[in-house]
N, C-alpha and C positions, 0 to 999 in steps of 0.2 A: 504494500499500500504505500502511496505516495504521501508527503505531508498534506495535512489538511489546509495549512496556510503556507502559501509560498514564500520563500525567503524574502525579506525586505518589504513585505506587504504590512500595512497598518489596518488593524481590525476597526471597522467603524464602531464609534462610541454609542450610536443610537439615533433615533429620530423623534420629532415632536410634531404634534398636529394640534388642532383646535380641540380634539377629543382625548388625546392621551399623550404620554411621553414614555418612550421605549429606551431603556438603558440597562446596563449591566446589573444583573440580579446579584445580591450579596447577602450575607448572613444579617446584615442590618435591616433586610426586608422581612424578616421572619414573621413578626406579628401581623403585618398587612398581608403577606402572602398566605399565611395559615389561614387568615379569615377569608380570603378570596376562595382558596381551595375547599374548606370546609363548608361554605355557603353554597357550593356547587358540586358536591360529591356525586350525585346521579348524573348530572350534566356532563362531568368529565370522564365518566366510564368509557373505556375504549380510546381515549385521546392518544395513548401511546401504543395502540394495537389491540387486536381482539383477545391476546392472551395476557394483558395486563390488568390487574385489579385495582391499580392506583386510582384514586387516593383512598380506597377503603381501608379503614384501620390506621390511617396515618395519624401519628401522634406529633405533638409540638416538637418533641425531642428528634423525632425521625425527620421532620421537615427541616430542622436546624442542620442535621447531617447532610440531607440532600442539598440545602442552599450552599453549605461550606463546600460540597463536593462540586457543584456547579461553578462555584466562584474559582475554586482551584483549577478546574479544567479550563475555564476562561483565561486565567493567568498563564496556564501551560499552552494555550492556543489549540488544545485538542478538540474543544467543542465549545459552544457559546450559548449561554442562557441569558435571556433579558427579562426583565420585568416590564410589565405594562402598567404604568401609574396613571392616575388622573393628573391633568395638567398641573394641579397645585400639590401633588404627592400626597394627598390625604388618603387615597384609597388605592389599593392594588386592584387592577382591572382584569389582569391575566398574565400570560407569559408567552415568550417566543424562544424556541430552542432550535439551534442549527448544529447537526451532527454530521460527521462524514458519512457518506452513503455506503452501505453494503451492497448496493445494486449497481451493477455496471451500466453505463449510460447516464449516471447521475453522480455528481461530485458532492452533493449535499442533500440532507434530508431535513426538511423544515416543519416543525410542529408548533402550532399555536393554539391558544385557547383564550376565552374570556369568560369571566364569572357569569353564571347563570342570568342574573339580573341585567347584565350588559348585553348579553346575547340577544335577549327579546328586544332591545332597543336598536339593533342593527350594528353594534360596535364590531361585531365578529368579521363581518364583511368589510367594514372600513379599515380594520386592522390588516386583514389578509391583503387587501388591495394596496395599503401603504407599505407592507413588508415586500410585497413583489416589486413595487416600484424601487424600494430601497435596494434589494438585491441587484436589480438591474443597473441602478445609478452608482452604487458604492462597493459592491462585492465582487470578487474575482470568479465567482461560481459560473460555469458555463451552462449547467443544467441542474437547477435545484428541485427536488421532488417535494411535493406537499401530499404525502399519503392520506387518503381519506377526503381529499379535496379535489385535486386535478386528476387523481387516478384512484380507483376503488381500492379499499383495504384488501379485497380478494386479489386483485392484480399485484399490489405491492408485496403482500405476504406470501403470495403464490400458494394460498390454502384453498381447499374445496369449501363451498358454502357453509356445510354443516360444521366445520371446524372454526369458522369465525365467531360462532356464538359461544364458543367454549373459552372461559377465563381461568386462569391460573390463580391460585391463592397467593396472597402476598407474603 
């Protein structure tokens, strides 16, 4: 596998709009991140694929560990987790994750979510379009995949329909 970030490339710090601010996710976001996740448990089922049970059973301590892991991966430039905050930073609205793709033909896998209350207001689509534009304008990816959005989970996972409904335990 080649490096996820080419040598000499600066990783974009984030984006802002009238609706949200996207910036690096850190352990300092724990309380607001946990609130966003726990207010949307059912809504978030399957966001990381059909075999993921996240965030069922997530504790505050586990979320802290996850955020620390994401922060370290960002520093190491091996993957990138961004928090989606309200413009005034008072509330976490969701997250954006960028990982190296395990599929040929794609150099990145992008997963994003917004809390359930914001999904109903159309923020999910606004965030998705803003992230696509951001990738095109500032990132080096030639082909970023959005599993579950631009391609079905079935196509991405390569699983038969009946296995897409099976979830592993956390």
